C-alpha positions in Angstrom: 92.6 49.5 83.8 92.5 52.9 85.5 95.8 54.2 86.8 96.8 57.4 88.7 99.6 59.5 87.1 101.4 62.5 88.5 101.7 65.3 86.0 104.4 68.0 86.1 104.3 71.4 84.5 105.8 70.7 81.0 106.8 74.3 80.5 108.5 74.9 83.9 111.8 76.8 83.6 112.9 75.9 87.1 112.4 72.8 89.2 109.4 70.8 87.9 106.2 71.4 89.9 103.3 69.0 90.2 100.3 70.4 88.4 97.8 67.6 89.2 97.1 63.9 89.6 94.9 62.2 87.0 93.2 58.8 87.2 92.2 57.4 83.8 92.8 54.4 81.5 96.6 54.0 80.8 96.1 54.5 77.0 94.5 57.9 77.8 97.1 59.1 80.3 99.9 59.0 77.8 98.2 61.5 75.6 97.3 64.0 78.3 99.4 67.2 78.8 99.2 69.6 81.8 100.5 73.1 82.1 100.5 75.6 84.9 99.1 78.9 83.5 99.2 81.2 86.6 99.5 84.2 84.3 95.8 83.8 83.6 94.7 83.8 87.2 93.5 87.4 87.0 90.8 86.2 84.5 89.9 83.1 86.4 88.7 84.4 89.8 85.4 86.3 90.1 84.0 88.5 92.9 84.0 86.9 96.3 86.4 84.2 95.2 89.9 83.6 96.4 92.4 81.4 94.4 94.0 78.7 96.5 95.8 76.6 93.9 97.7 76.9 90.6 95.7 77.5 87.5 96.2 74.5 85.2 95.1 73.5 81.7 94.6 69.8 80.8 94.7 69.0 77.0 94.8 65.8 74.9 97.7 65.8 72.4 95.7 63.4 70.1 92.6 65.3 69.0 91.0 62.1 67.7 91.4 60.2 70.9 88.2 59.3 72.6 88.4 59.8 76.3 86.0 57.6 78.4 84.6 60.3 80.7 84.4 60.7 83.6 88.1 60.8 84.6 89.4 61.9 88.0 91.6 64.9 88.5 93.1 65.9 91.9 94.6 69.4 92.2 97.0 70.3 95.1 96.0 73.5 96.9 96.7 75.4 100.1 93.9 77.2 101.9 95.1 79.4 104.8 91.5 79.8 106.1 88.4 77.8 106.0 85.3 79.1 107.8 81.6 78.4 108.0 80.8 80.9 105.3 83.2 79.6 102.6 83.6 76.4 100.5 86.4 74.9 98.6 85.3 74.3 95.0 87.0 73.3 91.7 86.3 75.8 89.0 86.3 74.5 85.4 86.7 77.1 82.6 86.6 76.9 78.8 88.6 78.8 76.2 86.0 81.7 76.5 86.3 81.6 80.3 82.8 80.3 80.7 82.9 78.6 84.1 81.2 75.9 86.1 81.8 74.6 89.6 82.4 71.1 90.9 82.2 70.1 94.5 85.3 68.0 95.4 84.8 64.4 96.4 87.7 64.7 98.8 90.0 67.4 100.2 92.4 65.2 102.1 94.7 62.3 101.6 98.4 61.6 100.7 99.5 61.0 97.1 102.9 59.5 96.8 105.4 62.0 98.3 102.8 64.9 98.4 101.5 65.3 101.9 99.2 68.4 101.4 95.6 68.7 100.5 94.1 68.0 97.0 90.7 68.8 95.6 89.6 65.7 93.8 86.8 65.8 91.2 85.3 63.7 88.4 85.3 65.7 85.2 83.4 65.2 81.9 85.5 67.5 79.8 89.0 68.9 79.6 89.8 72.6 80.0 91.2 75.1 82.6 91.0 74.0 86.2 91.6 75.9 89.5 90.7 75.5 93.1 88.9 78.6 94.7 87.5 79.5 98.1 84.1 81.0 97.5 81.0 81.8 99.5 79.1 78.7 100.5 76.0 78.1 98.5 73.0 76.2 99.8 70.3 75.0 97.4 66.8 74.0 98.6 63.4 73.2 97.1 60.3 75.1 98.1 57.2 73.1 97.4 53.5 74.1 97.5 53.5 73.2 101.2 56.2 75.8 101.9 59.5 75.5 103.6 61.5 76.9 106.6 65.3 77.2 106.0 68.1 77.6 108.5 71.3 77.6 106.5 74.3 75.7 108.0 76.6 78.7 107.6 74.7 80.8 110.2 71.8 79.3 112.1 70.5 82.8 113.1 69.5 83.4 109.5 66.1 81.9 108.8 63.6 82.1 105.9 60.0 81.0 106.3 58.2 80.2 103.0 54.5 79.8 103.9 52.3 77.2 102.1 51.1 78.5 98.7 54.0 81.0 98.3 54.7 79.3 94.9 52.3 77.6 92.5 54.8 74.7 92.0 58.1 73.5 93.4 60.9 76.1 93.1 64.6 75.7 93.5 66.2 78.5 95.6 69.9 79.2 96.1 71.2 81.1 99.2 74.6 82.6 100.2 75.3 84.5 103.4 78.2 87.0 103.4 79.1 88.3 106.8 79.9 92.0 107.2 82.8 92.8 109.5 81.8 95.6 111.9 85.3 97.1 111.5 84.6 97.8 107.8 81.4 99.7 108.8 83.4 101.7 111.4 86.1 102.3 108.8 83.7 103.6 106.2 82.1 105.9 108.8 85.5 107.6 109.3 85.8 108.2 105.6 82.2 109.4 104.9 80.4 111.8 107.2 77.1 110.9 105.6 77.4 107.2 106.7 77.8 108.1 110.4 74.1 107.3 111.1 74.8 103.7 110.2 75.2 101.9 113.5 75.4 98.3 112.3 74.3 95.9 109.5 73.0 92.4 109.0 74.9 90.0 106.8 74.6 90.5 103.1 72.3 87.9 101.7 72.6 86.6 98.1 69.5 84.8 96.8 68.5 83.3 93.5 64.8 82.6 92.7 63.4 81.8 89.3 61.7 85.0 88.1 58.9 83.2 86.4 57.5 82.3 89.8 56.4 85.5 91.6 55.7 85.4 95.3 52.0 84.6 96.0 52.6 85.2 99.7 55.2 87.1 101.7 58.3 85.3 102.9 59.3 86.1 106.5 63.1 86.7 106.9 65.0 86.6 110.2 68.5 88.1 110.3 71.1 88.9 113.0 71.7 92.6 113.6 73.6 93.8 116.7 71.8 96.8 118.1 75.0 98.3 119.7 78.3 97.0 118.1 80.4 99.1 120.5 79.3 97.0 123.5 81.5 94.2 124.9 79.3 91.6 123.2 80.9 92.5 119.8 83.8 90.2 120.3 81.5 87.2 121.1 79.4 88.1 118.0 82.4 88.0 115.8 83.4 84.7 117.3 80.0 83.4 116.7 80.0 84.5 113.0 83.5 82.9 112.5 84.2 85.5 109.9 85.7 84.3 106.7 89.0 85.5 105.3 87.1 87.6 102.8 86.3 90.0 105.7 88.6 89.5 108.7 91.7 89.9 106.5 90.5 93.2 105.1 90.6 95.3 108.3 92.4 98.5 107.3 95.2 99.2 109.8 95.4 102.9 108.8 92.1 103.5 110.4 92.3 101.5 113.6 92.9 104.5 115.9 90.1 106.5 114.3 87.8 103.5 114.4 88.3 103.1 118.1 87.4 106.8 118.7 84.4 106.5 116.5 83.1 103.4 118.2 83.0 105.3 121.5 80.3 107.5 120.2 77.3 105.7 121.6 74.0 106.4 119.9 72.1 106.1 123.1 68.4 105.6 123.3 67.6 107.8 120.3 63.9 107.7 119.4 64.9 108.3 115.7 66.7 104.9 115.4 65.4 102.8 112.6 66.0 99.7 110.5 66.1 100.1 106.7 66.0 97.3 104.1 68.0 97.8 100.8 67.7 95.4 97.9 69.6 94.8 94.6 68.2 93.8 91.3 70.5 93.9 88.2 67.5 94.8 86.0 66.6 97.8 88.3 70.0 99.6 87.9 71.4 98.2 91.1 70.6 99.0 94.8 67.5 100.7 96.0 65.6 101.2 99.3 62.4 99.4 100.0 60.3 102.0 101.8 57.2 99.8 101.9 58.8 97.1 104.0 58.6 97.4 107.8 61.6 95.9 109.6 60.9 94.8 113.2 63.3 94.2 116.1 63.1 90.8 117.7 64.8 89.3 120.8 68.5 88.2 120.9 69.7 90.7 118.4 67.5 89.5 115.6 65.3 91.5 113.2 62.5 90.3 110.9 60.6 91.6 107.8 58.3 90.2 105.1 59.7 90.0 101.6 57.1 90.2 98.8 59.3 90.3 95.7 62.4 88.7 94.2 65.7 90.3 95.2 69.2 89.2 94.1 70.8 90.7 97.2 69.6 92.4 100.3 70.9 93.9 103.6 69.3 95.7 106.5 71.0 98.8 108.0 70.6 99.9 111.6 70.4 103.7 111.6 70.6 106.2 114.4 68.6 108.7 112.4 66.5 109.0 109.3 68.7 109.1 106.1 67.9 109.6 102.5 67.8 106.4 100.3 70.4 107.8 97.9 73.0 108.2 100.8 72.2 104.7 102.0 72.7 103.3 98.5 76.0 105.0 98.3 77.1 103.5 101.6 76.1 100.0 100.6 78.0 100.3 97.3 81.1 101.4 99.2 80.6 98.6 101.7 80.5 96.0 98.9 83.6 97.5 97.4 85.4 97.4 100.7 84.4 93.7 101.3 86.2 92.9 98.0 89.3 94.8 98.8 92.4 94.2 100.9 94.9 96.7 102.3 98.3 95.5 101.0 101.8 96.8 100.5 104.8 96.0 98.3 107.9 94.7 100.1 111.4 94.9 98.7 114.4 93.1 100.3 118.0 92.4 99.1 119.8 89.1 99.7 122.2 89.5 102.6 125.3 88.2 100.7 124.3 89.3 97.3 122.7 92.8 97.0 122.2 92.2 93.3 119.4 89.7 94.1 116.2 91.1 95.4 112.8 89.7 96.3 109.6 91.6 95.9 106.3 90.6 97.5 102.7 92.0 97.7 101.4 91.2 101.2 98.4 92.2 103.2 99.4 95.0 105.6 98.4 93.0 108.7 100.8 90.2 107.7 103.7 92.5 107.1 105.7 91.8 110.3 105.4 88.1 109.9 106.5 88.3 106.3 109.6 90.4 107.2 110.5 87.8 109.9 110.3 85.0 107.3 112.5 87.0 104.9 115.2 87.5 107.5 115.2 83.7 108.1 115.8 83.4 104.3 118.9 85.7 104.6 117.2 88.7 103.0 118.7 91.7 104.7 117.3 95.0 105.6 116.5 97.6 106.1 113.7 96.3 104.0 111.7 98.8 102.0 107.9 98.5 102.1 105.4 100.8 100.4 102.5 102.6 102.1 99.2 100.6 102.2 96.9 100.6 99.2 93.6 98.9 98.3 93.8 95.9 96.0 91.3 93.3 94.9 91.7 89.6 94.3 93.2 89.0 90.9 94.3 92.5 90.3 97.8 92.9 88.8 100.7 94.9 90.3 103.0 96.2 87.6 106.6 97.0 88.5 108.5 99.4 86.3 112.2 100.0 87.0 113.5 103.5 86.3 116.7 105.4 87.0 120.1 103.8 86.9 119.0 100.3 87.9 117.1 97.7 85.9 116.2 94.0 86.5 116.1 90.6 85.0 114.3 87.4 86.0 116.8 85.1 84.3 120.0 87.1 84.6 120.1 87.9 80.9 117.2 90.0 79.7 117.3 93.3 81.5 115.1 96.3 81.1 111.6 94.7 81.2 108.6 95.4 83.4 107.4 92.8 85.8 104.1 92.0 87.4 102.7 90.3 90.4 99.1 89.1 90.6 97.5 89.6 94.0 95.8 86.6 95.6 94.9 86.8 99.3 95.5 83.2 100.1 98.6 82.7 98.0 101.9 84.4 98.2 102.7 86.6 95.2 106.5 86.7 95.1 109.1 87.7 92.5 112.9 87.1 92.7 115.0 89.3 90.3 118.6 90.1 89.5 119.3 93.8 89.4 122.3 95.8 88.1 123.2 99.3 87.1 122.4 100.7 83.7 125.4 102.9 83.5 128.5 102.0 85.6 129.7 105.6 85.4 126.4 107.0 86.5 125.6 108.5 90.0 129.3 109.5 90.1 128.7 111.8 93.1 127.1 109.0 95.2 128.6 105.9 96.7 125.6 103.9 95.4 123.8 103.3 92.1 120.3 104.6 92.5 117.0 103.7 90.8 113.3 103.5 91.6 110.6 100.9 91.2 107.4 102.6 90.1 104.3 100.5 91.1 101.0 100.6 89.2 97.8 98.8 89.9 96.2 97.2 86.8 92.4 96.5 87.2 91.2 93.3 85.6 89.1 95.1 83.1 92.3 96.5 81.5 93.8 93.1 80.9 93.4 91.8 77.4 92.6 88.1 77.2 94.7 85.9 75.0 94.6 82.2 75.7 97.8 81.3 73.8 99.9 83.9 75.7 100.0 85.6 79.0 97.3 88.3 79.5 98.4 91.5 77.8 98.6 94.7 79.9 96.8 97.6 78.4 99.5 100.3 77.9 96.9 103.0 78.7 96.9 102.4 82.4 94.8 105.4 83.1 96.1 105.5 86.7 98.8 107.3 88.5 101.4 105.1 90.3 100.1 103.8 93.6 103.6 104.0 95.2 107.4 104.2 94.5 110.2 102.2 96.1 113.8 103.5 96.2 116.4 101.1 95.0 120.2 101.1 95.7 123.2 99.1 94.7 126.7 99.5 96.2 129.3 100.4 93.6 131.9 97.7 92.9 135.6 98.4 92.7 136.8 98.6 89.1 139.9 96.7 88.2 141.3 98.3 85.0 143.7 96.1 83.3 145.5 97.8 80.4 145.3 95.6 77.3 148.6 94.4 75.8 148.0 96.4 72.6 148.0 99.7 74.5 151.2 99.2 76.4 154.1 101.3 75.4 156.2 99.6 72.7 159.3 101.3 71.5 161.8 100.3 68.7 164.5 102.1 70.6 166.5 99.5 72.7 167.4 102.1 75.3 163.7 103.0 75.8 162.7 99.4 76.0 165.4 98.8 78.6 164.2 101.7 80.6 160.6 100.4 80.6 161.7 97.0 81.7 164.0 98.4 84.5 161.3 100.7 85.8 158.7 97.9 85.9 161.2 95.6 87.7 161.9 98.4 90.2 158.1 98.9 90.7 157.8 95.3 91.6 160.6 95.5 94.2 159.4 98.6 96.0 157.0 98.3 98.9 154.1 100.6 99.5 156.1 102.5 102.2 159.1 102.8 99.8 156.8 104.0 97.0 155.3 106.7 99.3 158.8 107.9 100.3 160.0 107.8 96.7 157.1 109.9 95.4 157.8 112.5 98.1 161.5 112.5 97.1 160.9 112.8 93.3 159.9 116.3 92.1 156.3 115.4 91.4 153.1 117.4 92.2 150.7 115.9 94.7 147.8 116.1 92.1 149.9 114.0 89.7 150.4 111.3 92.3 146.6 111.3 93.1 145.7 111.1 89.4 148.0 108.1 88.9 146.4 106.3 91.9 142.9 106.9 90.5 144.0 105.6 87.1 145.1 102.2 88.4 143.2 101.6 91.7 144.1 98.5 93.6 147.3 97.7 91.7 150.4 99.1 93.5 153.0 97.8 91.0 151.2 99.5 88.1 150.9 102.8 90.1 154.7 102.9 90.9 155.5 102.0 87.3 153.2 104.9 86.0 154.8 107.2 88.6 158.4 106.4 87.5 157.5 106.6 83.8 155.9 110.0 84.3 159.0 111.3 86.2 161.3 110.1 83.5 159.3 111.7 80.7 159.3 115.0 82.6 163.1 115.3 82.6 165.2 116.9 79.7 166.9 114.4 77.3 170.3 115.6 78.5 169.7 114.5 82.1 171.6 111.5 83.4 168.4 109.7 84.5 170.0 106.5 85.9 172.4 108.5 88.1 169.6 110.7 89.4 167.3 107.7 90.0 170.0 105.8 91.9 170.6 108.9 94.1 166.8 109.0 95.0 166.9 105.2 95.8 169.9 105.7 98.2 168.1 108.7 99.7 165.1 106.5 100.8 167.5 103.8 102.1 167.4 101.3 99.2 171.1 101.1 98.4 170.6 97.5 97.4 168.2 98.5 94.6 170.7 101.2 93.4 173.4 98.6 93.1 171.2 96.0 91.4 170.0 98.7 88.9 173.6 99.3 87.9 174.2 95.6 87.6 171.2 95.1 85.3 172.3 98.1 83.1 175.9 96.9 82.8 174.7 93.5 81.6 173.0 95.1 78.7 175.7 97.7 77.9 179.1 96.1 78.8 181.1 99.4 78.4 181.6 101.1 81.8 179.1 103.8 82.5 180.6 106.4 84.9 177.4 107.9 86.2 177.3 106.8 89.9 178.4 108.8 92.8 180.6 106.8 95.0 180.4 109.1 97.8 
């Protein structure tokens, strides 16, 4: 009997989180264990992939247990964007991170109390599972009779395989990666040599078996806008339905410059040309194909004949003739930009508890919305956010606390470094407790001060260890990408003198004095104390020092004041008579009489020390 069971993360420190739903025989389900291992997400995602779920591992606690595969696993995920060019796939990885992809049987449906989407697949082995958004791949077979392909992700792309192009049936795989015109304009502002690039076609990824060379040329049709600065650019972008891999990577810092650049119309330049560039990993990367003629067709299409296998290719529309080396440099920079996002680090304190902070890494274009959401969560401002920097999917952001403030994730272990792993469609977030390192530090400032130094750790510098979290290479080889100032208000110190340090005297007269002065300190108001300190022959600096010694405790301040005054007098002075005179001087005759009454109860013999006049 097959049953569906909901599995929670068995190592979760906080509230349990559903890792997956598994449908299998009941005697198998009781031996399966699931863990969420998001610390490995850097190593799971590859180029052009975006993680949209937790990374989970499914293991069997009984190694001798035979599992009747296939079993069904459904993984909850949240994809903020789905477009024509991207697919939702389940990625299955082994201990060596060798991966395969499974197409989900279903992406919808409600499971018990969970109302979100789940990617459901049938699996034939256990391992590491994740849900990723990746470029949509279409596979098709080219027979001896030839084939004409119009992929579903963009009907303007077309490949015409004539009869006899291959000697036998061949399986071909195709991916179409759109190029955002804003990225092209942005690169043109950064590199003077790329200004002749007016526009590009989509980047095409193809996979042919190399053992079958082309017997005839394959005709390729691609969209390529002749003038992207015209008004039809907006409709072209809408038609492409750009995926999040590109539209979310527009760099805000260059928007003004991009606008001014786009106004430079190339005009009807007789030197305009179309150039095909191809990529083969065996040929050291990108190169220009000088022997291929690219023709302009109607409706913004171009065509050319492909006579050899290429892993990737793209056509550039140029306003003038450019050397191949410069075009290769441009395409490499374009590929790098398509994999990167402009992001910033955001720091906010909780409104009612400045010792609690939240740190996020967010795309720059989402910054305002993120700040609004934080305010709704009672995280106060002014929030600190870093300048924008480029980050790729799966790269780690290392946070190092310096200065007089350090942090803890559990309220106990302070002084560690912390990390956030950037994933465009997830929300990297870290909540920490912060406190001062030295409570007597920053003495000249009303705040404790520290700094968060932010480093970017590329994936190649992360050491893989399946049993633990990925280890950061200490040799970062990079300067900090930004620094965030950190402040904490100083708290009022309540200094309570331990019992063992209080003055204890074996002399009964001294003990009586201490008790009488403490009683008197409790009876005097703040106004009486101020007038008495002015009446007693004490320096102003002495009074200020006593106030700093016991801040916030008026009784202790008055007691210290009276004790200091008494000790400053010669032994022969009639202290009680003198103190009574000062009390009458400030208008507290009642306290003067009660002081005599308390003294007489201890020493019954009359003490003639009071002035009756």
